[in-house]
C-alpha angles and dihedrals in degrees: 000000000000128000092215113143120237110224121182122198112207120193120171107220116238086346102183092044090047091054091050091051091046090055095041109029091183086075094059096094097036128085106257136172134185113222149085129319119280088221092058101045092264125175130221113248094187141332139200126254093263088062093043089060086068092051096260114147144163117290091024118133109259090230090056090047091052090051091052092046113023091184092054113135108215114201123196112240118261101199095179090058091048092048090052092050090047091052090051091051092048089051087059090050089053090060087070106030143000090209100093125151108194116206098180139333091290104031136062145151117233124198102217095170093119096047116114113246 
């Protein structure tokens, strides 16, 4: 038997956009991004796969994103909602291990070494 540790890296894909689509399913098939206003030099925090098909990506200027995808729906971030969703996800992690190293709201390392196979 080996003493190798079992580390799991969890990263929720396009987290903020996923939460927005969860709360408003009509957005699921539309290109959406979460970020600042194009009129105020905003930046895209994340976007869904429909927006990525137009070349929109995180850290892109919102104005550039809107030029690449004129139908892009830009949603202002709701950090309280994202923190709540993150807490719910971390509560699921805690069912398996207390050894959790959060990196951000949507990303963490879990030490699952003591979990039963």
